[in-house]
Backbone atoms as SQL, in Angstrom:
CREATE TABLE atoms (id INTEGER PRIMARY KEY, chain TEXT, resi INTEGER, resn TEXT, atom TEXT, x REAL, y REAL, z REAL);
INSERT INTO atoms VALUES
  (1, 'A', 1, 'MET', 'N', 0.668, -1.234, 0.223),
  (2, 'A', 1, 'MET', 'CA', -0.124, -0.174, -0.045),
  (3, 'A', 1, 'MET', 'C', 0.790, 1.526, 0.073),
  (4, 'A', 2, 'LEU', 'N', 0.616, 2.096, -0.764),
  (5, 'A', 2, 'LEU', 'CA', 1.299, 3.543, -0.786),
  (6, 'A', 2, 'LEU', 'C', 1.205, 4.288, 0.121),
  (7, 'A', 3, 'THR', 'N', 1.952, 4.712, 0.913),
  (8, 'A', 3, 'THR', 'CA', 1.732, 5.940, 2.093),
  (9, 'A', 3, 'THR', 'C', 0.904, 6.851, 1.477),
  (10, 'A', 4, 'GLU', 'N', 1.001, 7.492, 0.545),
  (11, 'A', 4, 'GLU', 'CA', 0.572, 8.841, -0.147),
  (12, 'A', 4, 'GLU', 'C', -1.017, 8.440, -0.258),
  (13, 'A', 5, 'LYS', 'N', -1.508, 7.069, -0.247),
  (14, 'A', 5, 'LYS', 'CA', -3.025, 7.222, -0.365),
  (15, 'A', 5, 'LYS', 'C', -3.118, 6.940, 0.655),
  (16, 'A', 6, 'LEU', 'N', -2.806, 6.663, 1.840),
  (17, 'A', 6, 'LEU', 'CA', -3.512, 6.150, 3.297),
  (18, 'A', 6, 'LEU', 'C', -4.327, 7.320, 3.538),
  (19, 'A', 7, 'ILE', 'N', -5.424, 6.898, 4.425),
  (20, 'A', 7, 'ILE', 'CA', -6.165, 7.818, 4.980),
  (21, 'A', 7, 'ILE', 'C', -7.268, 7.310, 5.902),
  (22, 'A', 8, 'GLY', 'N', -7.689, 8.318, 6.780),
  (23, 'A', 8, 'GLY', 'CA', -8.735, 7.672, 7.849),
  (24, 'A', 8, 'GLY', 'C', -8.286, 6.425, 8.913),
  (25, 'A', 9, 'PRO', 'N', -8.835, 5.765, 9.085),
  (26, 'A', 9, 'PRO', 'CA', -8.553, 4.714, 10.306),
  (27, 'A', 9, 'PRO', 'C', -7.189, 4.006, 9.826),
  (28, 'A', 10, 'ASP', 'N', -6.966, 3.885, 8.605),
  (29, 'A', 10, 'ASP', 'CA', -5.910, 3.020, 7.944),
  (30, 'A', 10, 'ASP', 'C', -4.526, 3.804, 8.309),
  (31, 'A', 11, 'LEU', 'N', -4.483, 5.055, 7.907),
  (32, 'A', 11, 'LEU', 'CA', -3.487, 6.062, 8.295),
  (33, 'A', 11, 'LEU', 'C', -3.319, 6.123, 9.869),
  (34, 'A', 12, 'ASP', 'N', -4.463, 6.201, 10.408),
  (35, 'A', 12, 'ASP', 'CA', -4.424, 6.176, 12.088),
  (36, 'A', 12, 'ASP', 'C', -3.607, 5.140, 12.729),
  (37, 'A', 13, 'TRP', 'N', -3.808, 3.785, 12.057),
  (38, 'A', 13, 'TRP', 'CA', -3.548, 2.546, 12.392),
  (39, 'A', 13, 'TRP', 'C', -1.896, 2.921, 12.233),
  (40, 'A', 14, 'HIS', 'N', -1.360, 3.314, 11.052),
  (41, 'A', 14, 'HIS', 'CA', 0.002, 3.171, 10.954),
  (42, 'A', 14, 'HIS', 'C', 1.005, 4.151, 11.744),
  (43, 'A', 15, 'VAL', 'N', -0.147, 5.147, 11.864),
  (44, 'A', 15, 'VAL', 'CA', 0.869, 6.360, 12.863),
  (45, 'A', 15, 'VAL', 'C', 0.860, 5.482, 14.355),
  (46, 'A', 16, 'ALA', 'N', -0.223, 4.734, 14.539),
  (47, 'A', 16, 'ALA', 'CA', -0.270, 3.778, 16.222),
  (48, 'A', 16, 'ALA', 'C', 1.076, 2.640, 16.052),
  (49, 'A', 17, 'GLN', 'N', 1.156, 2.100, 14.893),
  (50, 'A', 17, 'GLN', 'CA', 2.553, 1.457, 14.792),
  (51, 'A', 17, 'GLN', 'C', 3.793, 1.818, 14.989),
  (52, 'A', 18, 'ILE', 'N', 3.890, 3.470, 14.637),
  (53, 'A', 18, 'ILE', 'CA', 5.251, 3.929, 14.928),
  (54, 'A', 18, 'ILE', 'C', 5.226, 4.384, 16.093),
  (55, 'A', 19, 'GLU', 'N', 3.872, 4.944, 16.699),
  (56, 'A', 19, 'GLU', 'CA', 4.076, 5.490, 18.144),
  (57, 'A', 19, 'GLU', 'C', 3.819, 4.188, 19.137),
  (58, 'A', 20, 'LYS', 'N', 3.897, 2.670, 18.861),
  (59, 'A', 20, 'LYS', 'CA', 3.628, 1.404, 19.653),
  (60, 'A', 20, 'LYS', 'C', 2.796, 1.664, 20.565),
  (61, 'A', 21, 'MET', 'N', 1.494, 2.364, 19.738),
  (62, 'A', 21, 'MET', 'CA', 0.129, 2.569, 20.728),
  (63, 'A', 21, 'MET', 'C', -0.421, 1.022, 20.373),
  (64, 'A', 22, 'PRO', 'N', -0.947, 0.144, 21.210),
  (65, 'A', 22, 'PRO', 'CA', -2.094, -0.776, 21.046),
  (66, 'A', 22, 'PRO', 'C', -3.451, -0.357, 20.444),
  (67, 'A', 23, 'VAL', 'N', -3.667, -0.827, 19.204),
  (68, 'A', 23, 'VAL', 'CA', -4.923, -0.128, 18.938),
  (69, 'A', 23, 'VAL', 'C', -5.425, -1.180, 18.057),
  (70, 'A', 24, 'LYS', 'N', -6.670, -1.287, 17.893),
  (71, 'A', 24, 'LYS', 'CA', -7.739, -2.357, 16.721),
  (72, 'A', 24, 'LYS', 'C', -8.352, -1.354, 15.817),
  (73, 'A', 25, 'ILE', 'N', -8.997, -1.817, 14.757),
  (74, 'A', 25, 'ILE', 'CA', -10.143, -0.926, 14.187),
  (75, 'A', 25, 'ILE', 'C', -11.213, -2.033, 14.255),
  (76, 'A', 26, 'ILE', 'N', -12.148, -1.217, 14.982),
  (77, 'A', 26, 'ILE', 'CA', -13.390, -1.788, 15.350),
  (78, 'A', 26, 'ILE', 'C', -14.288, -0.701, 14.867),
  (79, 'A', 27, 'ASP', 'N', -15.270, -1.297, 14.035),
  (80, 'A', 27, 'ASP', 'CA', -16.429, -0.306, 13.539),
  (81, 'A', 27, 'ASP', 'C', -16.152, 0.790, 12.516),
  (82, 'A', 28, 'GLY', 'N', -14.910, 0.541, 11.769),
  (83, 'A', 28, 'GLY', 'CA', -14.433, 1.582, 11.159),
  (84, 'A', 28, 'GLY', 'C', -13.600, 2.561, 11.899),
  (85, 'A', 29, 'LYS', 'N', -13.134, 2.557, 12.731),
  (86, 'A', 29, 'LYS', 'CA', -12.428, 3.444, 13.767),
  (87, 'A', 29, 'LYS', 'C', -11.340, 2.791, 14.377),
  (88, 'A', 30, 'CYS', 'N', -10.259, 3.438, 14.532),
  (89, 'A', 30, 'CYS', 'CA', -9.212, 3.047, 15.263),
  (90, 'A', 30, 'CYS', 'C', -9.249, 3.581, 16.455),
  (91, 'A', 31, 'ILE', 'N', -9.349, 2.637, 17.516),
  (92, 'A', 31, 'ILE', 'CA', -9.369, 2.545, 18.678),
  (93, 'A', 31, 'ILE', 'C', -8.444, 1.925, 19.736),
  (94, 'A', 32, 'TYR', 'N', -7.926, 2.478, 20.750),
  (95, 'A', 32, 'TYR', 'CA', -6.756, 2.333, 21.545),
  (96, 'A', 32, 'TYR', 'C', -7.315, 1.307, 22.383),
  (97, 'A', 33, 'VAL', 'N', -6.487, 0.206, 22.344),
  (98, 'A', 33, 'VAL', 'CA', -6.896, -1.125, 23.626),
  (99, 'A', 33, 'VAL', 'C', -5.668, -0.949, 24.478),
  (100, 'A', 34, 'GLY', 'N', -4.744, 0.010, 24.825),
  (101, 'A', 34, 'GLY', 'CA', -4.375, -0.061, 25.777),
  (102, 'A', 34, 'GLY', 'C', -4.470, -0.259, 27.195),
  (103, 'A', 35, 'ARG', 'N', -3.554, -0.023, 28.014),
  (104, 'A', 35, 'ARG', 'CA', -3.748, -0.052, 29.385),
  (105, 'A', 35, 'ARG', 'C', -3.562, 1.809, 29.753),
  (106, 'A', 36, 'VAL', 'N', -4.732, 2.227, 31.059),
  (107, 'A', 36, 'VAL', 'CA', -4.697, 3.269, 31.023),
  (108, 'A', 36, 'VAL', 'C', -3.444, 3.605, 32.336),
  (109, 'A', 37, 'ASN', 'N', -2.864, 4.653, 31.862),
  (110, 'A', 37, 'ASN', 'CA', -1.659, 5.348, 32.848),
  (111, 'A', 37, 'ASN', 'C', -2.215, 6.588, 33.524),
  (112, 'A', 38, 'THR', 'N', -2.517, 6.218, 34.557),
  (113, 'A', 38, 'THR', 'CA', -3.091, 7.716, 35.424),
  (114, 'A', 38, 'THR', 'C', -2.170, 8.670, 35.843),
  (115, 'A', 39, 'TRP', 'N', -0.728, 8.247, 35.635),
  (116, 'A', 39, 'TRP', 'CA', 0.107, 9.340, 35.663),
  (117, 'A', 39, 'TRP', 'C', 0.706, 10.054, 34.515),
  (118, 'A', 40, 'ALA', 'N', 0.113, 9.788, 33.275),
  (119, 'A', 40, 'ALA', 'CA', 0.566, 10.262, 32.244),
  (120, 'A', 40, 'ALA', 'C', 0.731, 11.895, 32.106),
  (121, 'A', 41, 'ASN', 'N', 1.521, 12.580, 31.766),
  (122, 'A', 41, 'ASN', 'CA', 1.460, 13.821, 31.442),
  (123, 'A', 41, 'ASN', 'C', 0.736, 14.723, 30.568),
  (124, 'A', 42, 'ALA', 'N', 0.444, 15.929, 30.904),
  (125, 'A', 42, 'ALA', 'CA', -0.448, 16.756, 30.244),
  (126, 'A', 42, 'ALA', 'C', 0.097, 16.711, 28.723),
  (127, 'A', 43, 'GLY', 'N', -0.685, 16.273, 27.449),
  (128, 'A', 43, 'GLY', 'CA', 0.169, 16.652, 26.508),
  (129, 'A', 43, 'GLY', 'C', 0.550, 15.487, 26.014),
  (130, 'A', 44, 'SER', 'N', 0.817, 14.495, 26.898),
  (131, 'A', 44, 'SER', 'CA', 1.121, 13.199, 26.058),
  (132, 'A', 44, 'SER', 'C', 0.074, 11.983, 25.604),
  (133, 'A', 45, 'LEU', 'N', 0.739, 11.321, 24.542),
  (134, 'A', 45, 'LEU', 'CA', 0.004, 10.470, 24.095),
  (135, 'A', 45, 'LEU', 'C', -0.468, 9.290, 24.951),
  (136, 'A', 46, 'LYS', 'N', 0.798, 9.156, 25.945),
  (137, 'A', 46, 'LYS', 'CA', 0.103, 7.976, 27.070),
  (138, 'A', 46, 'LYS', 'C', -1.158, 8.232, 27.625),
  (139, 'A', 47, 'GLY', 'N', -1.706, 9.534, 27.774),
  (140, 'A', 47, 'GLY', 'CA', -2.740, 9.640, 28.440),
  (141, 'A', 47, 'GLY', 'C', -4.327, 9.284, 27.637),
  (142, 'A', 48, 'ILE', 'N', -4.137, 8.761, 26.577),
  (143, 'A', 48, 'ILE', 'CA', -5.372, 8.480, 25.892),
  (144, 'A', 48, 'ILE', 'C', -5.980, 7.046, 26.619),
  (145, 'A', 49, 'LEU', 'N', -7.383, 7.008, 26.566),
  (146, 'A', 49, 'LEU', 'CA', -7.563, 5.833, 27.726),
  (147, 'A', 49, 'LEU', 'C', -8.351, 4.871, 26.588),
  (148, 'A', 50, 'THR', 'N', -8.360, 3.714, 27.054),
  (149, 'A', 50, 'THR', 'CA', -8.932, 2.688, 26.656),
  (150, 'A', 50, 'THR', 'C', -10.126, 2.713, 26.034),
  (151, 'A', 51, 'GLY', 'N', -10.612, 2.320, 24.787),
  (152, 'A', 51, 'GLY', 'CA', -11.854, 2.408, 24.185),
  (153, 'A', 51, 'GLY', 'C', -11.764, 3.730, 23.425),
  (154, 'A', 52, 'GLN', 'N', -11.012, 5.070, 23.354),
  (155, 'A', 52, 'GLN', 'CA', -11.281, 6.072, 22.881),
  (156, 'A', 52, 'GLN', 'C', -10.464, 5.872, 21.499),
  (157, 'A', 53, 'LYS', 'N', -10.919, 6.692, 20.732),
  (158, 'A', 53, 'LYS', 'CA', -10.483, 6.944, 19.380),
  (159, 'A', 53, 'LYS', 'C', -9.053, 7.268, 19.264),
  (160, 'A', 54, 'PHE', 'N', -7.998, 6.527, 18.625),
  (161, 'A', 54, 'PHE', 'CA', -6.876, 7.235, 18.264),
  (162, 'A', 54, 'PHE', 'C', -6.913, 7.590, 16.942),
  (163, 'A', 55, 'ASN', 'N', -7.113, 8.877, 16.483),
  (164, 'A', 55, 'ASN', 'CA', -7.171, 10.025, 15.307),
  (165, 'A', 55, 'ASN', 'C', -6.503, 10.610, 14.842),
  (166, 'A', 56, 'PRO', 'N', -5.097, 10.793, 14.776),
  (167, 'A', 56, 'PRO', 'CA', -4.498, 11.955, 14.749),
  (168, 'A', 56, 'PRO', 'C', -4.719, 12.194, 13.349),
  (169, 'A', 57, 'SER', 'N', -5.054, 11.835, 12.562),
  (170, 'A', 57, 'SER', 'CA', -5.325, 12.400, 11.223),
  (171, 'A', 57, 'SER', 'C', -6.583, 13.329, 11.115),
  (172, 'A', 58, 'THR', 'N', -7.315, 13.514, 12.291),
  (173, 'A', 58, 'THR', 'CA', -8.630, 14.317, 12.120),
  (174, 'A', 58, 'THR', 'C', -8.599, 15.008, 13.362),
  (175, 'A', 59, 'ARG', 'N', -7.901, 14.524, 14.290),
  (176, 'A', 59, 'ARG', 'CA', -8.136, 15.472, 15.964),
  (177, 'A', 59, 'ARG', 'C', -6.684, 16.119, 15.979),
  (178, 'A', 60, 'HIS', 'N', -6.800, 17.239, 16.154),
  (179, 'A', 60, 'HIS', 'CA', -5.617, 18.198, 16.583),
  (180, 'A', 60, 'HIS', 'C', -5.014, 17.569, 17.969),
  (181, 'A', 61, 'GLY', 'N', -5.628, 17.287, 18.492),
  (182, 'A', 61, 'GLY', 'CA', -5.086, 16.890, 20.085),
  (183, 'A', 61, 'GLY', 'C', -4.322, 15.977, 20.359),
  (184, 'A', 62, 'ILE', 'N', -4.289, 15.141, 19.180),
  (185, 'A', 62, 'ILE', 'CA', -3.265, 14.058, 18.983),
  (186, 'A', 62, 'ILE', 'C', -2.450, 14.220, 17.895),
  (187, 'A', 63, 'GLY', 'N', -2.914, 14.387, 16.656),
  (188, 'A', 63, 'GLY', 'CA', -1.874, 14.666, 15.644),
  (189, 'A', 63, 'GLY', 'C', -1.091, 16.025, 15.560),
  (190, 'A', 64, 'GLY', 'N', -1.501, 16.937, 16.318),
  (191, 'A', 64, 'GLY', 'CA', -0.784, 18.196, 16.546),
  (192, 'A', 64, 'GLY', 'C', 0.355, 18.127, 17.631),
  (193, 'A', 65, 'LEU', 'N', 0.405, 17.051, 18.589),
  (194, 'A', 65, 'LEU', 'CA', 1.386, 16.699, 19.488),
  (195, 'A', 65, 'LEU', 'C', 2.178, 16.201, 18.750),
  (196, 'A', 66, 'ILE', 'N', 1.737, 15.097, 17.806),
  (197, 'A', 66, 'ILE', 'CA', 3.187, 14.723, 16.710),
  (198, 'A', 66, 'ILE', 'C', 4.081, 15.287, 16.183),
  (199, 'A', 67, 'MET', 'N', 2.964, 16.174, 15.698),
  (200, 'A', 67, 'MET', 'CA', 3.520, 17.537, 14.493),
  (201, 'A', 67, 'MET', 'C', 4.504, 18.359, 15.435),
  (202, 'A', 68, 'ASP', 'N', 4.130, 18.665, 16.388),
  (203, 'A', 68, 'ASP', 'CA', 5.306, 19.615, 17.499),
  (204, 'A', 68, 'ASP', 'C', 6.400, 18.900, 17.813),
  (205, 'A', 69, 'ARG', 'N', 6.237, 17.595, 18.037),
  (206, 'A', 69, 'ARG', 'CA', 7.593, 16.686, 18.477),
  (207, 'A', 69, 'ARG', 'C', 8.261, 16.410, 17.403),
  (208, 'A', 70, 'GLU', 'N', 7.779, 16.083, 15.932),
  (209, 'A', 70, 'GLU', 'CA', 8.601, 15.561, 14.802),
  (210, 'A', 70, 'GLU', 'C', 9.201, 17.026, 14.186),
  (211, 'A', 71, 'PHE', 'N', 8.399, 18.259, 14.444),
  (212, 'A', 71, 'PHE', 'CA', 8.998, 19.256, 14.069),
  (213, 'A', 71, 'PHE', 'C', 8.472, 19.305, 12.531),
  (214, 'A', 72, 'ILE', 'N', 7.187, 18.982, 12.094),
  (215, 'A', 72, 'ILE', 'CA', 6.633, 18.882, 10.714),
  (216, 'A', 72, 'ILE', 'C', 6.120, 20.210, 10.465),
  (217, 'A', 73, 'GLY', 'N', 6.417, 20.471, 9.456),
  (218, 'A', 73, 'GLY', 'CA', 5.553, 21.947, 8.807),
  (219, 'A', 73, 'GLY', 'C', 4.948, 21.571, 7.899),
  (220, 'A', 74, 'THR', 'N', 3.961, 22.466, 7.541),
  (221, 'A', 74, 'THR', 'CA', 2.634, 22.287, 7.030),
  (222, 'A', 74, 'THR', 'C', 2.565, 23.469, 6.158),
  (223, 'A', 75, 'ALA', 'N', 1.957, 23.560, 4.980),
  (224, 'A', 75, 'ALA', 'CA', 1.402, 24.783, 4.167),
  (225, 'A', 75, 'ALA', 'C', 0.303, 24.617, 2.903),
  (226, 'A', 76, 'LYS', 'N', -0.407, 25.498, 2.866),
  (227, 'A', 76, 'LYS', 'CA', -1.295, 25.349, 1.659),
  (228, 'A', 76, 'LYS', 'C', -0.929, 26.248, 0.848),
  (229, 'A', 77, 'TRP', 'N', -0.618, 25.923, -0.441),
  (230, 'A', 77, 'TRP', 'CA', -0.255, 27.060, -1.569),
  (231, 'A', 77, 'TRP', 'C', -1.321, 27.758, -2.093),
  (232, 'A', 78, 'ILE', 'N', -1.166, 28.898, -2.550),
  (233, 'A', 78, 'ILE', 'CA', -2.593, 29.625, -3.544),
  (234, 'A', 78, 'ILE', 'C', -2.592, 28.876, -4.460),
  (235, 'A', 79, 'GLY', 'N', -3.489, 28.487, -4.902),
  (236, 'A', 79, 'GLY', 'CA', -3.998, 27.905, -6.120),
  (237, 'A', 79, 'GLY', 'C', -4.181, 26.105, -5.969),
  (238, 'A', 80, 'GLN', 'N', -3.668, 25.554, -4.890),
  (239, 'A', 80, 'GLN', 'CA', -3.563, 24.081, -4.568),
  (240, 'A', 80, 'GLN', 'C', -4.775, 23.671, -3.720),
  (241, 'A', 81, 'ASP', 'N', -5.299, 22.624, -4.073),
  (242, 'A', 81, 'ASP', 'CA', -6.333, 22.154, -3.190),
  (243, 'A', 81, 'ASP', 'C', -5.870, 21.335, -2.161),
  (244, 'A', 82, 'GLU', 'N', -4.588, 20.806, -2.004),
  (245, 'A', 82, 'GLU', 'CA', -3.914, 19.954, -1.124),
  (246, 'A', 82, 'GLU', 'C', -3.191, 21.009, -0.242),
  (247, 'A', 83, 'TRP', 'N', -2.662, 20.253, 1.224),
  (248, 'A', 83, 'TRP', 'CA', -2.044, 20.327, 1.847),
  (249, 'A', 83, 'TRP', 'C', -0.751, 19.783, 1.899),
  (250, 'A', 84, 'THR', 'N', 0.391, 20.447, 2.229),
  (251, 'A', 84, 'THR', 'CA', 1.731, 19.826, 2.055),
  (252, 'A', 84, 'THR', 'C', 2.228, 19.697, 3.193),
  (253, 'A', 85, 'ALA', 'N', 3.522, 18.807, 3.690),
  (254, 'A', 85, 'ALA', 'CA', 3.622, 18.937, 4.765),
  (255, 'A', 85, 'ALA', 'C', 5.196, 18.170, 4.716),
  (256, 'A', 86, 'CYS', 'N', 6.178, 18.720, 5.631),
  (257, 'A', 86, 'CYS', 'CA', 7.455, 18.694, 5.356),
  (258, 'A', 86, 'CYS', 'C', 8.448, 18.310, 6.843),
  (259, 'A', 87, 'TYR', 'N', 9.396, 17.362, 6.745),
  (260, 'A', 87, 'TYR', 'CA', 10.317, 17.203, 7.722),
  (261, 'A', 87, 'TYR', 'C', 11.356, 18.010, 7.102),
  (262, 'A', 88, 'GLU', 'N', 12.591, 18.890, 8.012),
  (263, 'A', 88, 'GLU', 'CA', 13.438, 19.764, 7.717),
  (264, 'A', 88, 'GLU', 'C', 14.492, 18.830, 6.707),
  (265, 'A', 89, 'ASN', 'N', 14.517, 17.614, 6.439),
  (266, 'A', 89, 'ASN', 'CA', 15.328, 16.604, 5.834),
  (267, 'A', 89, 'ASN', 'C', 15.045, 16.502, 4.302),
  (268, 'A', 90, 'GLY', 'N', 13.678, 16.838, 4.320),
  (269, 'A', 90, 'GLY', 'CA', 13.007, 16.813, 2.907),
  (270, 'A', 90, 'GLY', 'C', 11.679, 15.796, 2.767),
  (271, 'A', 91, 'THR', 'N', 11.718, 15.043, 3.540),
  (272, 'A', 91, 'THR', 'CA', 10.505, 14.220, 3.578),
  (273, 'A', 91, 'THR', 'C', 9.167, 14.923, 3.457),
  (274, 'A', 92, 'ARG', 'N', 8.448, 14.562, 2.650),
  (275, 'A', 92, 'ARG', 'CA', 7.663, 15.561, 2.060),
  (276, 'A', 92, 'ARG', 'C', 6.203, 14.510, 1.665),
  (277, 'A', 93, 'ALA', 'N', 4.770, 14.932, 2.016),
  (278, 'A', 93, 'ALA', 'CA', 3.527, 14.219, 1.719),
  (279, 'A', 93, 'ALA', 'C', 2.716, 15.656, 1.563),
  (280, 'A', 94, 'TRP', 'N', 1.545, 14.828, 0.691),
  (281, 'A', 94, 'TRP', 'CA', 0.397, 15.871, 0.532),
  (282, 'A', 94, 'TRP', 'C', -0.921, 15.301, 0.858),
  (283, 'A', 95, 'GLY', 'N', -1.777, 16.023, 1.348),
  (284, 'A', 95, 'GLY', 'CA', -3.299, 15.509, 1.762),
  (285, 'A', 95, 'GLY', 'C', -4.421, 16.561, 1.632),
  (286, 'A', 96, 'PRO', 'N', -5.467, 16.096, 1.880),
  (287, 'A', 96, 'PRO', 'CA', -6.589, 16.869, 1.632),
  (288, 'A', 96, 'PRO', 'C', -6.712, 17.731, 2.753),
  (289, 'A', 97, 'THR', 'N', -6.170, 17.471, 3.955),
  (290, 'A', 97, 'THR', 'CA', -6.177, 18.425, 5.171),
  (291, 'A', 97, 'THR', 'C', -4.830, 18.386, 5.871),
  (292, 'A', 98, 'ARG', 'N', -4.869, 19.591, 6.881),
  (293, 'A', 98, 'ARG', 'CA', -3.292, 19.652, 7.109),
  (294, 'A', 98, 'ARG', 'C', -2.690, 18.208, 8.026),
  (295, 'A', 99, 'LEU', 'N', -3.685, 17.826, 8.710),
  (296, 'A', 99, 'LEU', 'CA', -3.348, 16.608, 9.551),
  (297, 'A', 99, 'LEU', 'C', -3.017, 15.469, 8.751),
  (298, 'A', 100, 'VAL', 'N', -3.878, 15.078, 7.572),
  (299, 'A', 100, 'VAL', 'CA', -3.878, 14.134, 7.086),
  (300, 'A', 100, 'VAL', 'C', -2.320, 14.404, 6.367),
  (301, 'A', 101, 'ALA', 'N', -2.115, 15.451, 5.672),
  (302, 'A', 101, 'ALA', 'CA', -0.645, 15.607, 5.229),
  (303, 'A', 101, 'ALA', 'C', 0.647, 15.551, 6.073),
  (304, 'A', 102, 'ALA', 'N', 0.182, 15.674, 7.287),
  (305, 'A', 102, 'ALA', 'CA', 1.353, 15.921, 8.385),
  (306, 'A', 102, 'ALA', 'C', 1.590, 14.260, 8.677),
  (307, 'A', 103, 'MET', 'N', 0.223, 13.513, 8.867),
  (308, 'A', 103, 'MET', 'CA', 0.451, 11.879, 9.283),
  (309, 'A', 103, 'MET', 'C', 1.005, 11.307, 8.264),
  (310, 'A', 104, 'ARG', 'N', 0.609, 11.476, 7.167),
  (311, 'A', 104, 'ARG', 'CA', 1.347, 10.618, 5.877),
  (312, 'A', 104, 'ARG', 'C', 3.031, 11.093, 5.697),
  (313, 'A', 105, 'CYS', 'N', 3.089, 12.698, 6.161),
  (314, 'A', 105, 'CYS', 'CA', 4.683, 12.791, 5.931),
  (315, 'A', 105, 'CYS', 'C', 5.361, 11.974, 7.255),
  (316, 'A', 106, 'PHE', 'N', 4.652, 11.588, 8.249),
  (317, 'A', 106, 'PHE', 'CA', 5.279, 11.060, 9.546),
  (318, 'A', 106, 'PHE', 'C', 5.463, 9.470, 9.105),
  (319, 'A', 107, 'VAL', 'N', 4.590, 9.000, 8.661),
  (320, 'A', 107, 'VAL', 'CA', 4.598, 7.439, 8.177),
  (321, 'A', 107, 'VAL', 'C', 5.756, 7.669, 7.316),
  (322, 'A', 108, 'MET', 'N', 5.975, 8.071, 6.294),
  (323, 'A', 108, 'MET', 'CA', 6.621, 8.062, 5.508),
  (324, 'A', 108, 'MET', 'C', 7.968, 8.298, 5.634),
  (325, 'A', 109, 'HIS', 'N', 8.213, 9.209, 6.632),
  (326, 'A', 109, 'HIS', 'CA', 9.621, 9.329, 7.347),
  (327, 'A', 109, 'HIS', 'C', 9.932, 8.169, 8.003),
  (328, 'A', 110, 'HIS', 'N', 9.100, 7.580, 8.595),
  (329, 'A', 110, 'HIS', 'CA', 9.683, 6.394, 9.681),
  (330, 'A', 110, 'HIS', 'C', 9.442, 4.685, 8.812),
  (331, 'A', 111, 'ARG', 'N', 8.515, 5.201, 7.876),
  (332, 'A', 111, 'ARG', 'CA', 8.483, 3.719, 7.039),
  (333, 'A', 111, 'ARG', 'C', 8.607, 3.595, 5.833),
  (334, 'A', 112, 'GLY', 'N', 8.672, 4.688, 5.135),
  (335, 'A', 112, 'GLY', 'CA', 8.998, 4.778, 3.537),
  (336, 'A', 112, 'GLY', 'C', 7.689, 4.849, 2.738),
  (337, 'A', 113, 'TRP', 'N', 8.173, 5.076, 1.372),
  (338, 'A', 113, 'TRP', 'CA', 6.915, 5.133, 0.526),
  (339, 'A', 113, 'TRP', 'C', 5.640, 3.967, 0.375),
  (340, 'A', 114, 'GLN', 'N', 6.192, 2.989, 0.855),
  (341, 'A', 114, 'GLN', 'CA', 5.313, 1.780, 0.653),
  (342, 'A', 114, 'GLN', 'C', 5.024, 1.196, 2.123),
  (343, 'A', 115, 'VAL', 'N', 3.849, 1.074, 2.498),
  (344, 'A', 115, 'VAL', 'CA', 3.846, 0.309, 4.005),
  (345, 'A', 115, 'VAL', 'C', 2.761, -1.102, 3.981),
  (346, 'A', 116, 'SER', 'N', 2.779, -1.802, 4.942),
  (347, 'A', 116, 'SER', 'CA', 2.201, -3.129, 5.123),
  (348, 'A', 116, 'SER', 'C', 0.693, -2.905, 5.032),
  (349, 'A', 117, 'GLU', 'N', 0.075, -3.924, 4.634),
  (350, 'A', 117, 'GLU', 'CA', -1.446, -3.533, 4.839),
  (351, 'A', 117, 'GLU', 'C', -1.834, -3.478, 6.370),
  (352, 'A', 118, 'VAL', 'N', -2.851, -2.858, 6.575),
  (353, 'A', 118, 'VAL', 'CA', -3.423, -2.584, 7.865),
  (354, 'A', 118, 'VAL', 'C', -4.033, -3.919, 8.330),
  (355, 'A', 119, 'ASP', 'N', -3.673, -4.233, 9.539),
  (356, 'A', 119, 'ASP', 'CA', -4.301, -5.358, 10.490),
  (357, 'A', 119, 'ASP', 'C', -5.316, -4.685, 11.383),
  (358, 'A', 120, 'PRO', 'N', -6.562, -5.125, 11.039),
  (359, 'A', 120, 'PRO', 'CA', -7.616, -4.315, 11.795),
  (360, 'A', 120, 'PRO', 'C', -7.800, -4.875, 13.467),
  (361, 'A', 121, 'ALA', 'N', -7.123, -6.349, 13.567),
  (362, 'A', 121, 'ALA', 'CA', -7.504, -6.932, 14.646),
  (363, 'A', 121, 'ALA', 'C', -6.168, -6.765, 15.617),
  (364, 'A', 122, 'GLY', 'N', -4.913, -6.077, 15.125),
  (365, 'A', 122, 'GLY', 'CA', -4.164, -5.448, 15.853),
  (366, 'A', 122, 'GLY', 'C', -3.097, -6.590, 16.382),
  (367, 'A', 123, 'THR', 'N', -3.303, -7.536, 15.538),
  (368, 'A', 123, 'THR', 'CA', -2.272, -8.656, 15.985),
  (369, 'A', 123, 'THR', 'C', -0.830, -8.233, 15.610),
  (370, 'A', 124, 'LYS', 'N', -0.563, -7.645, 14.805),
  (371, 'A', 124, 'LYS', 'CA', 0.978, -7.356, 14.518),
  (372, 'A', 124, 'LYS', 'C', 1.470, -6.443, 15.206),
  (373, 'A', 125, 'VAL', 'N', 0.880, -5.768, 16.125),
  (374, 'A', 125, 'VAL', 'CA', 0.979, -4.454, 17.012),
  (375, 'A', 125, 'VAL', 'C', 2.388, -4.925, 17.856),
  (376, 'A', 126, 'GLU', 'N', 3.065, -3.927, 18.057),
  (377, 'A', 126, 'GLU', 'CA', 4.271, -4.317, 19.016),
  (378, 'A', 126, 'GLU', 'C', 3.890, -3.866, 20.232),
  (379, 'A', 127, 'MET', 'N', 3.389, -4.218, 21.042),
  (380, 'A', 127, 'MET', 'CA', 2.244, -3.478, 22.093),
  (381, 'A', 127, 'MET', 'C', 3.758, -3.082, 23.131),
  (382, 'A', 128, 'GLN', 'N', 3.504, -1.818, 23.608),
  (383, 'A', 128, 'GLN', 'CA', 4.190, -1.165, 24.644),
  (384, 'A', 128, 'GLN', 'C', 3.272, -0.895, 25.687),
  (385, 'A', 129, 'ILE', 'N', 3.412, -1.511, 26.808),
  (386, 'A', 129, 'ILE', 'CA', 2.311, -1.326, 28.015),
  (387, 'A', 129, 'ILE', 'C', 3.329, -0.207, 28.854),
  (388, 'A', 130, 'TYR', 'N', 2.397, 1.228, 28.973),
  (389, 'A', 130, 'TYR', 'CA', 2.663, 2.101, 29.913),
  (390, 'A', 130, 'TYR', 'C', 2.380, 2.153, 31.240);
């Protein structure tokens, strides 16, 4: 699967794999299935509760944290329909929204232009218990 085509729960699932967040796709949504850490720092991805959607490609509260931490810049050029996102080293991706472009860029930077198919059941997840 091409990274530039990822969107929705599939894109969120790939971001979760890089973040080592245990997720499953349930009813077309990427859902966090890890353990709750009551000591999570404010602004930490570790503060996501079991059963919550893990949706960095549509929720700035998650995707924005990743963008800030990774120094992913975004822009929408005049006359363009899509957003562009890039790392300082040149990894670049496009998307219909700022967060989609940034999360595609994040996946591309860590996994390359082509990624494995999504595993909805989460059996491939390299779980990291917090």
